[in-house]
Structures are given as C-alpha cells and as structure tokens.
N, C-alpha and C positions, 0 to 999 in steps of 0.2 A: 582790230582783223583786218590786214591790210590785202588790197588788190593792186592792177595794174593793167592799162590798157595801151596797145601800140597805135600812135596817133600820126596817117603822114604828117610830112611838113614839103614845105619847100625844097627843091636841092634835091630831093629824094632821099634825106635821109629821117630816121623815124625819133619820135620823142617819147621818152616813156615818162608819163602820167604816173602818180599814185595816191590813192583813196584809203585813208585811214575809220576804221569804226571801234567807237568806245561803247562797251558793253560792262555796265554798272550792274553788279551784285547789291542788294540790302542783305546784311545777314539779320537776323532777330536773335536778342537775347530769349535764353530760356527764362522765364518766368520763376521768380525763386517763392517756392513753397510756403503755402498759408500755416504758420501750427494753430494748433490746438492747444488749450488748457482747461485743465479737467478737476476740478474739486472733490477729495476724495476723503476716506475715514483714514485717520492714523491708526496705529496698531495700538496704541493707550489713549486712543482719543472718543468723543462724539462717533454716533453712528451718523455720515453724512450721505444722502438719496440722490436720486433723480438723475436724469440725463443731461449731457451737454443741450446746450448753454444753461438750464436751469437745476440750481442745487439745493436740498434745503439740509436741516439740522435742528435741533434745538439740547439746553442747554439742564432741561426742566426746572424741578424745583429750586430755589434762589431763595437767600435772606438778606438783611440790611447785617445782619450779626454774623454770617457764618456758619452759621451752626446746623450741627443736625450732620449726615451723611448724603453728601451730595451723588446727583449722577453717574452712573457709570460713566469713563471716560473724561468725569470732570473734577479739578481739583482748585482748593481754596488759599490764597492768599491775604492775610490778613495783618501782616507785618509791612510797615509804611503807607500803609492806606488810613487815607483820611475820609471821617464819614459815612464810613464804609466799608465795605469788602470785594475779591474779587472772584470771581470765579474763570478759570482758566479749560482752553482744553487746544489738543495740538488740529492739526488738520495737516492735511496733504496737496501740494501746486504740482500734478503732471503736466509737462510739457513735452509735444510730441510734435510729427511733422515739419522741423524748421532745418532750415541750414548756416545758420547763425544764431550766436547768443540770446537771449530774452532776459528780460527783468518782466516783473510784476508791481502793479499797485493797485489799489485800491481805494472807493470811499463809501459813506453810508450813501444809499440812493435812496435810499426811503425807509426814514428814523423812526425809533421808539415812539409812540404815543405820549408815550409819558417820562420826557428825557430829564426831568427833574430826578428820577430813580433809577433808570438803566442807563447806561453808559458805555459805547462800545470800544475798546481797545483794542489794538495789535501790537503782537512782538515777531517782527522778522527772524527769515532762515537766517542760521549759524548764530543764534544769539542765546542764551542764559535765559531761559523764561520761568523760574523760578524766582523770581524776586521785582517788586512791582515798580521798582525803578526800569525794568528795560522793556517794560512796556509805554505805547504812547497813545493820545487818542487818536483815535481813526477820524480822519478827514469827513464832513460831512460836505466839502464843496466839489466838484467833478472839476473844475479848472487845477487845484491841488493835490489833489490826490495824495493817500501814504503809500510809501516804499514797502513792498514786502520784499521782495529779490532783488536786490540792487546790483548794480555792476559793478562786476563785469557780464553779469546775466551767467544763465545756465543753455545749459546746448539743448540738445537733440534728445528724446527720450530719456529727462533727466523728471527725479521726484525728489523736490524740497519740503521739510516741514517746516512750516510757521504754529503761531501760539497765535488765536482768537480768547481776548476777555473781553466779562460781562460785568462791568462795575456795577453794585448793587447797595442803594442807598439806602443808612438806615435811618431816614428821616421818620418822622413821629408828629402827631398837629393833622393840621388843617391839610398839609400837603400829603400825607401819606396816601400809599395807595398797595392794593392787595389784590391778587387778579393776573389775567395771561394779557401779554404784549408781544409784538413783532418788529422785526427790521428787515431792510435787505439791503445785501454790499453786495457792489458790483466791480470785479475786476477785470484788468487789461492786461495784454499779452504784448507786450511793445518791444523790438527791436533794436537794440544797442546801439546798433548805430546810423540810427536816421529817427529812431523814438516814433516812427510808425507802429499802428496798433494792430497786431493778427488777429487779435480774438478779443472778444467780449462776452463776459460769464457770469451769472447771480447766483450767490448763498442768500437761503432766507431762513432766516432764524426765528420759529416759527412756534409762539405758544411758551416764550421763556414764564414761567407762573412766578408772582413775585409775593411771599410769603409773611406771616407774623408770627417774631423767632422773641423768647423771652431767655434770657441767662443772667443767673443768680451766683456767684464767686464767692470767697472769702478769703482776708488774707490777714495777717498778722497786724496790731497796731500798737506796734513797741511792750505788749506784752505779754504776753504766752506766747510761746513756738505756733504757729501752727504747722500743719505739716500735710501732706498725702493721706487718708484712710485705709485700710486690707480692707475692712467691712461696709465704711462710710465714705463720702466724697472729701472729708477732714477729720483732723484730730486734732486734740490738744490733751495736755497730762498734768493735772493740778498736782499731781506729784502727793507728799507726804500731809495733811491735814489731821487736826485735831479740833476738837471743841471749845478750849479753851486760842486756841490762835496767837502758841506762844512756841518759840522757836523762829526759825527762818523758815518764810514759804520760797517755794520754788521759783528759779529765775522768773522777770517779768509778771508775778503776783504780788497784789497785794492784801493785808487782811485785817481785820478790826472787828466788834464787837457789832453785831446787827439789828438794826436801827429800822423801822418800818416794820412792813407786815409779817414776822418772823413769827414761826411756828413755834416757837421757845425759846430757852435762853443758847446761845451759841454764837459760833464767830461765823464771819464771812469771808471767803477767799475771793480776790474779783480781777479781771482783766480786761481791758480794752479788745477789741475786735473791728474791721472792718467787713462789711458784705457790698459789693460791687451789683448793683441790679442794672442791667440792660434790658431794653425792647426794641422794638422795630416795627415799621412797618402798623402803627396804631395811630389811632385818629385823638387817643388820650395822650397826653405827653408828662404824666403823673402817672406813679402807682402806689402799692402799698406794701410793705412788710411785714408777716406774723414769722411766730413760732409757737413750735410746742412739744412737750420732751414724747416722742416717739417711744423712745423704748426705755423707761424709769429705773431707778437704782431698784440692786435687787434688798437694798436694806433702807427703802424712804424714808425710814422714821428718826435716821440718822444724817441722811444725806438730801438734799435738795437741791435744784436751777432754780434760778431766778434771775433780775435786772436789778440792777442798781444804777445809782448816776454817778456821774466820773468822780466824784470824791470818795464813793464807797457807799452811801445813806441809801436810805429809801431803798431798802430791798422788801423787791413786790415778786411774789412764789409765779413760776410760768408755767402756765397752762399743762394740764395731762391730757386733752381735747381736743382730737384732730377739728371739731365739729366747732370748738370755742376757744380757738389760739390765740396767744397774749398778741395784740399789737404792740409792733416795736417802733411804725414810723409812719403815716401816711404823707402822700403830695411828692413822692419822691422821685428823681428825673432819671433820665435815662443815663448810665455812666461812661458809654461809651460816646455818650455827646458831651457831656458837664465836665466828664473829669471826675466828680466829686462821689466819694463815698460813703456811705453811712458808718457813725463809727456806734456801736451800741460797747455797753457793760457787762458782760457773766460773771455773774455771782452766785458761788460757792456756799450757799449755808451748811456748817458742820454743828450738829445738836451737842449737847452737852447733856450727855445721859449714862448713867450707869447703874448696876446693878444685874437683872436678868435680861433688859431690852438691848442691854451695849454690844456695839460692836467692833472689831479692831480688821483691818484686813485691806484689800482692794475692790474694787466696786466700779463700774460701767454706767453708762445714762449716753441715751441718744435724741439729741435735738435735730427737729427737720424744719429749716424754715422756708416761708416761702414769698415771692415774690408772684401781684396780681395787676395786672392791668387791666381795668376798665375797655 
C-alpha cells in the first residue's frame, strides 16, 4: 500500500514523499488425511472380529501332521514343508481415508509361548498363496517388519487379500506340546511417499489349539501292487493260488512250501509291504504296530493269513481277535520325522485239501492294522 504527502519546500515548490506498506500473507497447507487400516474377514477365510484398532481371530484345532478336518476358512499345506505342516487362511486389509498410496508392514509383537511348535508365516497380496515357497517367516522384530502390501501400494477405499500361515511342528518327545497358545501381530499403515505411519492396528490369534495326531499309511515294497480299496483303505490281489504252489504266481508274489506254525500241509504265497507310522505331539518318541484279521475268509480251512520272514519261511498265523492282535513291531519311530517305514511280509497259506472240504473259487479277507503311541 502506498501513500503520499505534500510537504512545503523552500522556494515555494512542493515535494512528493512516498510511503510503502508491505502486507504479508501466510497460506497454511491443508493437513493430509490420516488413513485408517482395518483387518476383516475374507470370503473364504476365518472369522475376524473386533473393532479398530484391535482385531481377533483363530485357526482353531491344528496338529503337526495336518490330518483331520481343519476349521472353516483354513487350508493345510503339507508339500514342501519340513518338520510339520502349514495351516493358512486369507484375510482382508481395508484402507480408507487416505489421499496418497499406502503400503502395509507387520511383525509379531507378542509371540507364541511355544515357539518351537508354532511359528507365524505371511504371504503378501497379489501372490499365489497355495504353495509353501510363497510364504515367509513373519518378522518378530519391530524395526524390520515384514511387508504385506508392497510399494507402489494401494489407494483410498481399497481392499486387499493377504494370507496368514501358522506352521505346526510334528515334534515328539520332551519338546512336544499340546494345548492352546496365542500370539499378536501388529500392522502398520505407511505412506509410500515419505514412509510416515498413518495407522497401527493389531490382530490377536487366540487359542490356537495344538492336538496329538496319528496317521498310518501303507505302500508297496516291490511285491504285490497296493491300491486304494473300494470298501477298505487299501487293497491287494493275490490272484490264482493253489495248495501245491505250482504254476506262476501273480507278479510280485513269491511261493514256497509252508514252514513254521502251519495249520496243515500247503503252500505259502507271500509279499513284502510297507507301513508308514506317523505321529505328532506325543511325549513318547516311539509306538508299536499290530494287526488282526477283522473279516476272515469264508473258507478259513483252506485260506489263512499270516506273517513270514523275508525269505518266506517261519510262517505264523495272524490273530483273528481285536482284543489280542498280532504284534508286528515295537519301538517304531514317526515316519514323517525319520522317513523310515516298517517293512513286513504278508503270507497267504493255501491248504492241500481234497474231498468234501475242498474249495475252489474266489474269497476275500480284511486285515486291520493299528498304530498305538503311548
């Protein structure tokens, strides 16, 4: 702003004097909106409840073998996982109230008490989270959290799907654990442009319940083929047999005259097989295997199941009583820990019978195998 004033000067002239006024104006920048992060239930994930900034969820019952039916919204990855299995679930990360792209990081702010049994993993957004290789350990260090939504980030009113994983160890012995355990994950919503934190929320995984588990699988061992049965878990076919043991036995079978505890004169057709006994979260590191004939042949005087040694000798009939089954092995370790199966030899005794008690034709029987871990 300028002004003027007339001032008399000597000689009758008038001098013009100018005044200037500088007006300063400070324009205040409009503050950027503070974003909000919420953790929510994905359409095919576990239920996540709570209100901002504290959320809760649980994967429920878990075990180191991944057997049984997992909780709703939970999947189990076994392939490529060493020493246990990975239980996984998707969840939503919702971002609102922001004017710039945001990214998200997280770390385990309160870990499980039994960290040797339970470990948290993460699979970020825009990733195929169906394989173990795409999961990484979730950081337990606040200063170096795991990235969940990477740069270039997401904008306002976005909803992104990430996956959470809980590794469950198949440990047995002194370090085994069963029961409930909990952990808490802290998430940070950060601005891509300057790394400033806009929001902090937590997700508590409460009462993850570790249970014991046993599993017994059967596999061929270079003898008869073993297939999935229609009315039983597995099936094998001895094919054509006779009391003299003559002719060519089915592929994978060996045959010799019976020796040992034989119910009479006849031949024994035999084959090797494997059992894979696996167990998890037991204080014992070994179990034992038994078997019995749960459904006998309709013609037990002609056909009888038994065990033999690797050379086909020393035939011993298998019990037909569930109360007193035949012991196959004691002190067996968990297959998923050692990779060592039990190899047994199953024998089919075929009696030499002529006359009124003779039988020809097909017949079936069922063996039930049991793994017991004390």
